[in-house]
C-alpha positions as CSV (number, residue, x, y, z in Angstrom):
1,M,3.1,-37.2,-10.6
2,V,1.9,-34.6,-13.1
3,S,0.0,-31.7,-11.6
4,S,-3.4,-30.4,-12.6
5,F,-1.7,-28.0,-15.0
6,G,-0.6,-31.0,-17.2
7,F,3.0,-30.7,-16.1
8,D,5.3,-29.9,-13.1
9,L,8.7,-28.4,-12.9
10,K,10.5,-31.8,-12.9
11,V,8.9,-33.0,-16.1
12,L,9.6,-29.6,-17.7
13,E,13.2,-30.0,-16.8
14,I,13.3,-33.4,-18.4
15,F,11.6,-32.0,-21.6
16,V,13.9,-29.1,-21.9
17,A,17.0,-31.3,-21.4
18,T,15.8,-33.7,-24.0
19,V,15.2,-30.9,-26.6
20,E,18.6,-29.5,-26.0
21,S,20.4,-32.9,-26.1
22,G,18.2,-34.5,-28.8
23,N,18.8,-37.8,-27.0
24,M,17.0,-39.5,-24.2
25,S,20.0,-41.4,-23.0
26,A,22.0,-38.2,-22.8
27,T,19.2,-36.6,-20.8
28,A,19.1,-39.6,-18.4
29,D,22.8,-39.3,-17.8
30,R,22.5,-35.5,-17.3
31,L,19.7,-35.8,-14.8
32,G,21.0,-38.9,-13.1
33,T,18.1,-41.3,-14.0
34,T,17.4,-43.9,-16.6
35,Q,16.4,-43.7,-20.3
36,P,13.1,-45.6,-19.7
37,A,12.2,-43.2,-16.9
38,I,12.8,-40.2,-19.2
39,S,10.8,-41.8,-22.0
40,Q,7.9,-42.5,-19.6
41,S,7.9,-38.9,-18.3
42,L,7.8,-37.4,-21.8
43,S,5.0,-39.8,-22.9
44,T,3.0,-38.8,-19.8
45,L,3.6,-35.1,-20.5
46,E,2.3,-35.5,-24.1
47,K,-0.7,-37.5,-22.9
48,S,-1.5,-34.9,-20.2
49,L,-1.3,-32.0,-22.7
50,K,-3.0,-34.0,-25.5
51,V,-0.4,-32.9,-28.0
52,Q,2.8,-34.4,-29.6
53,L,5.8,-32.5,-28.5
54,L,8.7,-34.5,-29.9
55,D,9.3,-36.4,-33.2
56,R,11.0,-39.6,-32.1
57,S,11.2,-41.0,-35.6
58,V,14.3,-39.0,-36.3
59,R,17.8,-38.8,-34.7
60,P,18.5,-36.6,-33.0
61,I,15.0,-36.1,-31.7
62,E,13.2,-33.0,-33.0
63,V,10.5,-30.8,-31.5
64,T,7.1,-30.2,-33.1
65,T,5.6,-26.8,-33.4
66,A,3.8,-27.4,-30.1
67,G,7.0,-28.7,-28.6
68,R,8.9,-25.5,-29.6
69,F,6.1,-23.4,-28.0
70,L,6.3,-25.3,-24.7
71,Y,10.2,-25.3,-24.8
72,D,10.3,-21.5,-24.9
73,R,7.8,-21.2,-22.0
74,A,9.4,-23.9,-20.0
75,C,12.9,-22.3,-20.2
76,K,11.4,-19.1,-18.6
77,L,9.5,-21.0,-16.0
78,L,12.6,-23.0,-15.0
79,E,14.8,-20.0,-14.8
80,Q,12.4,-18.2,-12.5
81,A,12.0,-21.3,-10.4
82,R,15.8,-21.7,-10.0
83,K,16.1,-18.0,-9.1
84,T,13.3,-18.4,-6.5
85,N,15.0,-21.4,-5.0
86,K,18.3,-19.6,-4.8
87,D,16.7,-16.6,-3.1
88,I,14.9,-18.7,-0.6
89,L,18.0,-20.7,0.3
90,Q,20.0,-17.5,0.7
91,S,17.1,-15.7,2.5
92,N,17.2,-13.0,-0.2
93,F,13.7,-11.6,0.2
94,K,14.6,-8.0,-0.3
95,H,12.8,-7.5,-3.5
96,L,9.2,-8.5,-3.5
97,T,7.3,-9.1,-6.8
98,H,4.3,-6.7,-6.3
99,V,3.1,-4.8,-3.3
100,N,-0.4,-3.1,-3.1
101,I,-0.8,-0.2,-0.7
102,A,-3.8,1.8,0.2
103,M,-3.7,5.1,2.1
104,V,-5.9,7.9,3.3
105,D,-6.1,10.9,1.0
106,S,-4.3,13.2,3.4
107,L,-1.2,11.0,3.3
108,A,-1.1,10.8,-0.5
109,T,0.4,14.3,-1.0
110,S,2.4,14.4,2.2
111,V,4.2,11.1,2.5
112,G,3.2,9.6,-0.9
113,P,6.3,10.7,-2.8
114,A,8.7,9.5,0.0
115,L,6.8,6.2,0.1
116,I,7.1,5.6,-3.6
117,K,10.8,6.4,-3.6
118,S,11.3,3.9,-0.8
119,I,9.1,1.1,-2.1
120,K,10.8,1.2,-5.6
121,K,14.0,0.1,-3.9
122,H,12.5,-3.0,-2.6
123,T,9.9,-4.2,-5.1
124,T,9.7,-5.0,-8.8
125,G,6.1,-3.8,-8.9
126,W,3.8,-1.7,-6.8
127,S,0.5,0.1,-6.7
128,I,-0.9,2.8,-4.4
129,T,-4.5,3.8,-4.1
130,T,-6.2,6.4,-1.9
131,G,-9.7,6.7,-0.5
132,M,-11.8,6.2,2.6
133,S,-10.3,4.5,5.7
134,H,-13.1,1.9,6.0
135,M,-12.6,0.8,2.4
136,H,-8.9,0.2,3.0
137,A,-9.6,-1.8,6.1
138,N,-11.9,-4.1,4.2
139,A,-9.3,-4.4,1.4
140,L,-6.5,-5.4,3.9
141,M,-8.6,-8.1,5.5
142,S,-9.7,-9.5,2.2
143,R,-6.1,-9.4,0.9
144,S,-6.9,-7.0,-1.9
145,V,-4.1,-4.9,-0.6
146,D,-0.9,-5.8,1.3
147,M,-0.7,-2.8,3.6
148,I,-2.6,0.3,4.5
149,L,-1.6,3.6,6.0
150,S,-4.6,4.7,7.9
151,D,-6.2,6.6,10.8
152,D,-8.1,3.4,11.6
153,G,-6.0,1.2,13.8
154,L,-8.4,-1.8,13.4
155,E,-8.0,-2.6,17.1
156,T,-10.4,-5.5,17.0
157,H,-8.0,-7.3,14.7
158,V,-5.3,-8.1,17.2
159,E,-3.4,-10.3,14.7
160,L,-2.3,-7.4,12.4
161,M,1.1,-5.8,12.6
162,R,1.1,-2.1,13.4
163,H,3.8,0.5,12.9
164,R,3.1,3.9,14.3
165,I,3.5,6.8,11.9
166,L,2.3,10.0,13.5
167,R,0.2,11.5,16.3
168,E,-1.1,14.9,15.4
169,P,-3.6,17.3,17.0
170,F,-6.8,18.6,15.3
171,I,-6.9,22.4,14.9
172,V,-9.5,25.0,13.9
173,V,-9.1,26.8,10.6
174,T,-10.9,30.1,9.9
175,P,-11.0,32.6,7.0
176,K,-8.3,35.2,7.0
177,F,-10.8,38.0,7.8
178,Y,-11.7,36.2,11.1
179,Q,-9.2,37.6,13.6
180,G,-8.7,36.9,17.3
181,A,-8.5,33.9,19.5
182,I,-11.1,31.1,19.4
183,T,-12.4,30.8,22.9
184,S,-15.5,28.8,22.1
185,L,-16.6,26.6,19.3
186,E,-20.2,27.3,20.3
187,A,-19.7,31.1,19.7
188,L,-17.7,30.4,16.5
189,H,-20.4,28.4,14.8
190,Q,-23.0,31.1,15.7
191,E,-20.9,33.5,13.5
192,L,-19.7,31.2,10.7
193,D,-21.0,27.9,9.2
194,F,-19.1,24.8,10.0
195,I,-17.6,23.1,6.9
196,R,-17.2,19.4,7.7
197,Y,-15.4,16.4,6.3
198,S,-17.8,13.8,4.7
199,A,-19.3,11.5,7.3
200,A,-18.1,8.6,5.1
201,S,-14.4,9.4,6.2
202,L,-13.0,8.4,9.5
203,I,-11.6,12.0,10.0
204,G,-15.2,13.2,9.5
205,T,-16.6,10.7,12.0
206,T,-13.9,11.6,14.6
207,V,-14.7,15.3,14.3
208,E,-18.4,14.7,14.6
209,H,-18.0,12.6,17.8
210,Y,-15.8,15.4,19.2
211,L,-18.5,18.0,18.5
212,T,-21.1,15.8,20.1
213,R,-18.9,15.4,23.2
214,M,-18.4,19.2,23.3
215,K,-22.2,19.6,23.0
216,I,-21.7,21.6,19.8
217,N,-24.7,21.3,17.5
218,A,-23.3,22.7,14.2
219,P,-25.9,22.5,11.4
220,H,-25.1,20.4,8.4
221,C,-24.6,23.0,5.7
222,L,-21.5,21.8,3.7
223,S,-19.8,18.4,3.7
224,L,-16.8,17.8,1.4
225,D,-14.6,14.8,0.7
226,N,-11.1,16.3,0.7
227,T,-9.0,18.9,2.5
228,F,-8.3,21.0,-0.6
229,A,-12.0,21.6,-1.2
230,I,-12.6,22.3,2.5
231,L,-9.8,24.8,2.7
232,S,-10.9,26.5,-0.5
233,S,-14.3,26.9,0.9
234,V,-12.9,28.3,4.2
235,S,-10.7,30.7,2.3
236,A,-13.7,31.9,0.3
237,G,-15.3,32.9,3.6
238,L,-18.0,30.2,3.6
239,G,-17.2,29.0,7.1
240,W,-14.7,27.4,9.4
241,T,-13.4,23.8,9.8
242,I,-11.5,21.3,12.0
243,T,-8.6,19.5,10.4
244,T,-5.0,18.5,11.2
245,P,-1.5,19.8,10.3
246,L,-0.7,16.9,8.0
247,C,-3.9,17.6,6.1
248,L,-2.7,21.2,5.6
249,F,0.9,20.1,4.6
250,K,1.7,19.9,0.9
251,N,-1.8,20.1,-0.4
252,G,-1.1,22.9,-2.9
253,F,-3.2,25.5,-1.1
254,D,-2.2,29.1,-0.4
255,H,-2.3,29.1,3.4
256,Q,-1.7,32.8,3.6
257,Q,-5.5,33.1,3.1
258,L,-6.3,31.3,6.4
259,N,-5.9,31.6,10.1
260,Y,-5.1,28.6,12.4
261,H,-6.2,28.2,16.1
262,P,-5.9,25.5,18.7
263,L,-9.1,23.7,19.7
264,P,-10.6,25.6,22.6
265,G,-12.0,22.5,24.3
266,D,-10.5,19.2,25.0
267,D,-7.5,18.1,22.9
268,L,-8.3,15.8,20.0
269,F,-5.6,13.7,18.2
270,R,-5.4,11.7,15.1
271,H,-3.2,8.6,15.0
272,L,-1.8,7.4,11.7
273,I,-0.6,3.8,11.5
274,L,0.8,1.4,8.9
275,L,-0.9,-1.9,9.1
276,T,-0.1,-5.3,7.5
277,R,-1.0,-8.9,7.9
278,P,1.7,-10.8,9.9
279,N,4.7,-12.3,8.1
280,D,3.6,-11.3,4.6
281,L,6.1,-8.7,3.5
282,W,9.6,-9.6,4.9
283,N,10.7,-6.4,6.8
284,L,9.4,-4.0,4.2
285,P,6.8,-2.5,6.5
286,Q,9.5,-1.4,9.0
287,I,11.7,-0.1,6.2
288,L,8.8,2.0,4.8
289,T,7.9,3.2,8.3
290,N,11.5,4.3,9.0
291,D,11.6,6.2,5.7
292,I,8.3,7.9,6.4
293,H,9.5,8.9,9.8
294,A,12.6,10.4,8.3
295,M,10.5,12.4,5.8
296,L,8.1,13.7,8.5
297,S,11.0,14.7,10.7
298,N,12.8,16.5,8.0
299,E,10.0,18.1,6.0
300,F,6.7,18.1,8.0
301,L,8.3,19.3,11.3
302,T,10.1,22.0,9.3
303,Y,6.7,23.2,8.1
304,V,5.2,23.0,11.5
305,N,8.1,24.9,13.1
306,R,7.8,27.6,10.5
307,D,4.0,28.0,10.2
308,L,2.5,26.4,13.3
309,P,5.2,26.5,16.0
310,W,2.6,26.4,18.8
311,L,1.8,22.8,17.8
312,K,5.3,21.4,18.0
313,Q,5.0,19.8,21.4
314,Q,1.7,18.0,20.5
315,I,3.1,16.2,17.5
316,K,4.8,12.9,17.9
317,I,6.4,10.9,15.1
318,G,6.5,7.2,15.6
């Protein structure tokens, strides 16, 4: 039965074999069928495509211009089909055709390079986009992307596969000129303006909920979309902020211009998770998770131990 495309793989195999042999009887012998069956299949193919593919008036049979076009395409399709069949039979799923990944901005500069290096080993094509967490969640559920690295665990979607990447604490960042311990956020925002992440970001929403819980009513003076812009504003003496160590890591900013402090109130943590739909990507999510864990253990923890050693016990990888 010919598919809605006008052909299927079986009839393409018959067509290619006929072109190569120039003889329907030889094609029948090669494919283990009869000459009338071959003739009928080829006639049906021409009728479905509404074009003459073979000149049967000569011996050996010759292809028309349309037939040569189809022959070239059919050879490629059959080659790919045979390779796919072989890989499936051998459970050879290690190289996926194309994988789309979305991640929060703070991960792009920190784990992005390690992620790209890892994914290149296991896919023939890939793409990575960054942006807001809620956009990535929608993209995953609508199948616009295959996996997300996010601070949104999508707990209501119990069917998703989750691989824990990192738990990290939020900290206070102040300008270099602001010395001393931070004992109260209430007192701090009386002296300096609070520079916040945009409310459109999950990190911004998390911080706002924390401030509300701590009964801190910091006026909305300056809201920015990314860590670099926020740290630049803090460094310029425009105010203070709340962020995380991974947001500070590898963002290209001169951290000598800033001071870092633990939150004076209740602890607040950010959880980063790799999420995928079940059974879509072989074991690629676990491979990528392991590689990210290795990078964080080797590079991120080295940065923390050197510049923020008081945070070491609060950070958990995996």
